[in-house]
N, C-alpha and C positions, 0 to 999 in steps of 0.2 A: 461762100455758101459751097459744100462739095457736087461737085457734077458725077458722079460712080454708072459703072456704067454694069449692065448686068454682064457677068460673066459667060462665055460662050468658050469652053474648050476645044471647036472650033475654027476658032478665027480668035485665038490667043495676045495677048498684048505684047511688046516685047520685053525677051528673054533678059533676065539678069539688069532691071531699073527696078529703082524702090517704087510700093503702090500703097497706098493706103486698100487695105482690105475688110471686109467683112465676111461672117460665116451670119448670114441671117436666117439660119432654121437653127442656128444650136439654141438652146434656152437660155442659154447667156455669153448670148453671142458679145463680142467687144470688134472695135477697131483699134484695126495693129496697123504698120507699117512692114511689107511685107515684100520683096521681089519674086520673082519670074525664074523656076525650072525654065531647062529649055524642054524638058518632059514638058509636056498640057496640059498635065491636070495635079504637076507639085506645086503648090507656093511653100517658101520659107522667110519665118517669119527673119526681120534683122536679125531682134535684141541675143536670142534663140535660138538658132538655130531649129527650130518647131517644123514639122512636115503639119499645114493645114490642110488638110485633107475637104473641105466644105465650105470654096469658098465663094458665094456666092455671087459680092459685087466686088467691082476696084475704084482706084482712080487714081490721074498721075498725082504724081510731087508739081506741081507750079512751084517755085519759091520766086515772090519778085526779083528783078533782072532778069532771071534764069529766062535763055535761051528757048524758046519751043519752041522751033521751026522747022525743026525736022520729025517730026509729031507726025 
């Protein structure tokens, strides 16, 4: 199960980390990996470095055995 978090620009997640993201309001929304830029309004896709302007939800990527104690 993916625990989606509603994106709030006033309280952004840690920057320069990868997340699953979705632009829910887009007619052809897709889930992709992106990293959070220092600018609270900017998300950039990991595979082709495209700016995603309308991210509505994100989820941290936690792999088995990964240390997540610092979140």
